[in-house]
N, C-alpha and C positions, 0 to 999 in steps of 0.2 A: 705121469712123472715116474721114471724108473729109478730104482735104487742103484747106487754104485756097486761094484763087485765087492761083496763082503762074504764072510763065512755064511754058508747056506742056512745053518740053524739060526744064526742071528737074523738073517734076512727074513726067514719064515716067522720068527718071533715078532719082528717089526710089523710084518704084514698082518699077523693075527691081532697085534695090539692096535694097529690102524683100524682094522675091521671092527674091533670092540668099541673104539672111540666113535667111529661113524655110527654104529648101531645106537650108542647112547645119545648121540646128537640127534638122530632121527626120532628117537623116543621123546625128545624134548619138543618136537613139533614146532620148530622155529621157522621163520620165513626162509625161503630158499637162499636169499642173499646172506642172511645171518649164518645159515648152516654152512655155506661155502666158506665164508670168512673164518669161522671157528674151526672147521675141519682143516683148512689150509694152515692156520696157526699151529694147531696141535701136531699135524704131520711134519711141518717145518721144524718144530723143536726136535722131533725124532731124527730128522735128516741131519740137523746140525751136529748131533752126537756121533754120527757114523765115523767121523775122522778121529774120534777120541778113544783112548784105551779103556778097558773095563766097561764096555758099552752096556752090558746087561745090568751091572751095578748102578750105572748112571741112570739107566732107564727106570730102575726101581725108585731111585731118588726123585726122579722127575714126575712120577705118577701123580703125587698129590697136587703138583702145580698144574698138570694137565686137567685134573679134576676141577680145579678152581676155574681154569679157562673156560670149561664147557658148562659150568653151572648157570 
């Protein structure tokens, strides 16, 4: 899944964020199916924000919800 064209720093922030989320998910040692579902949900939330202004602020606000999703 590729990201739409956005500011490079925002895109790299998103990719780092995605990698951190995936690393956390892997640490949870879930079944592969659960892992894929949770990873998909978390990354989809990030993708939904791409069209909105103040992405990084919204990303910060979203982080607690992402944490809840992957617990």
